[in-house]
N, C-alpha and C positions, 0 to 999 in steps of 0.2 A: 738409304732405302728403307731401313727399319724404323726411322723416325716418323711420327705422324705428321701429316701435312698441316700447314697453317690453316686455321679456320677462316673462312670467308667472312667479310663484314656483313654479308647478306644471309648468313647462316640462320635458318629458321629456329634452330634450337636455342640461339642466343637471344632471340627477341622475347621480351617478357611483356605479357599483357597485364596491365595493372588492375583489370577487373577481377572480381572473384570468380571462382570456377562456376558457380551457379549462374552468374550473369553471362558468362561465356557460353555455357550450354543453352541457356534460354535464347541467346542471340542466334546460335546455330539452328535451333528449332524454328525461330522466326524466319530465318533465311530459307530453310527448307519449306516452310509453309508458303512462303511467297512464290517459290519455284513451282510447287504443286498447284497453287491457285492459278498461276499464270498458265500452266499446262491445261488445267480444266477450262479456263476461259477460251483458250485456243481450240480445244475440243468442242466447246459449245458453238464457237464461230463456225468451225469447219462443218460440224454436224448439222447446224441450223441452215447453213448455206446449201449443203447437199440436199437437204430435205425440201427447202424452199425452191431450189432450182429445178427439181424434178416436176414432171407433169402431175397436176393435182387430182386428176380424175380417180386414181387408184388409192388416194389417201383420204382419210376422214378429215373433217373440218377441225377436229380436236388436234390431230397430229400436226397439221399446218400451223395451227394457233400456238402449239407448244414450241414449234421451231421458231416462229417469230418472237415468242417470249424469250427463248434462249438467246436469240440474236440481240434483242433489246437489253437484256441483263448484261450480256457480254459487252455491248457497246457502252453502257453506263460504267461498268468496271474499267474498261479500257480508257475511256475519257478521263475518269477521275485519277487513274494511275499512269497516264501517259508520260508524265515527267520522270517516272522511274524506268520505263522500258524504251523511251525514245532513243537513248544513245546506242542501243543494240539493233534497232530495226534495220537500218541501212546496212550495217555489217552482216546481218543475218541474210538479208535478201540479195544484196548486191556485191558485198565485199569479195567473196570468193569468185564470183562470176566475172568480174572485170579482168582479172589476170588470165582466166581461162579463155575469155573472148579475145583478148589481145594475142594470146598464143595461137588460137585458131585462125585469126586473121593473118598473122605473120608467118606461121610455119606450115599450116595445113595446105595440101594441094587440092585440086579440083575434085578428086575422088572422095575426099572427106565430105565435101558439101553435098555431092550427089547421093552418098550413102545415108546422110542424115536428112535428106529432103529439105534443104535450106540453101539459100543463095548467100554469097559473100556479102551482098548488100544488106540482107536481113540481119546477118551477124553484126555488121557495122552499125545498123540502126539500133539494135538492142544495146550495143556497147555505148553508143551516144546517149541513149535513154538512161542507162545505168549510171553513167558519169554525171548526167544532169541531176539525177536524184541524189547522188552522193554530194554534189556541190550545194544543192539546195538544203540538205539536211546536215551539213557539216557543223553548223552552229550548236547542234545538240551533242557533238562528240566530246567525250572526256569529262563533262560536267555532270555530277550526280548530286542531287537530282537536276535534270536538265531544266533550264529556264524556259518554260512553255506558257504561252498565252492560251486562252480558251479556244481561239481559232486554230492555233497549232495543234492542240489536242484533238479537235474535230478532224483536222486534215490528216493527222497521223493515224487516227482510228479508221477513217475512210480509206486511207492507203492500205492498211493491213486487210481490211475487208475486201477491197478490190483485188489485192494480190491473191487472197484465198479464193475468191470467186473465179479468177483466171485459172487457178490450179485445178478447179473441179469442172471447168467447161470442157465438154468432150471435143 
């Protein structure tokens, strides 16, 4: 009881990074900058879509133009970096939902569906849609950077834009 436990072979304190401390810190800043840039691109997409989706009569031509410019810049950034974020898109949008949809279909009774204003058929349709998306994008899983063609990059960028557009539709 008083003896220390054996150290796991996966103990993070035993791993030794052969790079210098300066290179390790620089790599940490590079990773953080990538996450921040990704967040800013998503803000530009979401903000641009919200602005463009609204009725334009109350907005000036400059505001609409800036929104379209933000969407264009975000699209260019997303197309050029799609091989980096492609492995996470499906997991972010559909991964958690598949399990919840299966549970809702298998366990929930009729009162659940009436309380959420959705039918069992609509839940099954969305489950089928989510499974098809996962099957079609499974070739991007696990590989970093993902092997993407230009058409893949366009399709993935369009997919993210359309998912965000559906999120803001009233």
